[in-house]
N, C-alpha and C positions, 0 to 999 in steps of 0.2 A: 576602618577604625581599629582601635585597640580595645579588647574586652577583658573583663575580670571574670573568670570562670571558677566555680568550686565543684570539684569532683569528690564524691564520698561513697562509702560503701561499708559493708560489714561481712565478715567471714568467720567461720568456726573451724577449729582444727585441734585435734588432740585434747579435747575437753575444755578448751579455752575459746574466747571470742575476741575479736579485734574490730574496732571501728576506725576508719581512716578518713582524713580530709586532706585534699590537695588543692591549693589555690594557685591558679596560673594566670599569667598575662598572655593573651592570645591575639593573633592576627589572622583573620580569615581571608581567604582568596576565593570568593564564590562567584559563580556565574548564575545569573537570575533569568528566569523565563516567566513572562506574564501570560497566563492562560486567557484572561479577560481583565476587565477593569478592577475586579475585586480579588481574584485568586492569582497567586504566583508560587513558583517553586524555585529552589536554588540548590546548588551542590558545589563541592570543591574541597580543597585541602585547608587545614587550619594548623598553623604553627604555634605551639604553646611553650612557655617557659615557666617552670615551677618556681614560685617565689616563697612558698611556705607549705609544709606538709607535716602532719602529725598523726600518730596512731595511739588510740586508747585501748589498752589490753586488759583483759580480766581472765584470771585463772583461779577458780575456786573463790576464796575470800581475798585474794590479792589483786589489786588494780594499780596500773601505772600508765603514764603517758610519756611518749618519747617523740622527739623530733626526728622525722625520717626524710627531711628534704634532701639531705646529702645522698640518699639512696635512690632518688628519682632521676631518671635519665633526662638530660637536657640537650637539645629540645625534645619535646614530645610532638609527634605528628599525628593528626587526626584526619579522617575523611568525614565529611559532614554532608547530609542531605536533609532537606526540609521543605516546608511550604507555609504560606500564610494567607490570611483573609483580611482584607482592608475593610474594617467595619465602617469607618468614615475617614475624613481627611486627617484626623489626628490619632486614631486608634487602629492598631493592627494586632490580630491574634496569630500566633505561630506555633508550630510543632517541628522539632528537628531531632535527628539521631546522629550522635557522634560515635565513631568507632576507631579505636586505637590502631595505628598502622605500625608502630614500633614497640619494642620491649620497653616498658616503663621502669623495669628494675635494673638500675645501673650496675649493681653488684652481683648479678646472676652468673656465678661461676659453675653451677651444676647443670646448666642447660635449660633451666626452667624459665618461663616467660610470664610476664604480667602485662595485661593490656587494659586500658581504661575504655569503657563503653558507657554511654548514657543516652537517655531519652529526655528531651527538654521541651517543656510547654511554657508559653509566656504571652505577655501582652506588652506591646510597645506603645508608649504615648509620646507623640512628637510635639515638641515645643515650637517648631519653626514653620509649620505649614499654614 
C-alpha cells in the first residue's frame, strides 16, 4: 500500500535552532516472517517521495518559516526493519526503525550529506478481519 509518513527533527547551529517537517508518500517493499501466531518481523526497502517540507528557524528574537521541499532529494530511499505483536484479530502493536540510504539534501554542493532516520511505534486497527 501507499503510506503517508511525517519525518521531523530539530537541530542547533551557530546560536540558532531549526525545526523541520517532511511529509512523504511512501511505498514499502517488505518481507515478513511470522515467528509464531502472535509475533512477526519484517524488513526491506521503502521508496518515498517528499510532497511537503518546511523549516521553522529561530535566531535570537527573529523567527521565520520557509518551504524547503525543493531542497529535498526525490526519491528518498529508506531501509526499514521492525516487528509486531498481534493483540487480537483486529489490533496489532508494532515498532520499526527507518534509516536513510541516500542523501536527502538535493542541493549539497559542498560534500555534506543529510539522512533521515527515525524510530516509529504504533497500533494498527484493522476494519476488515
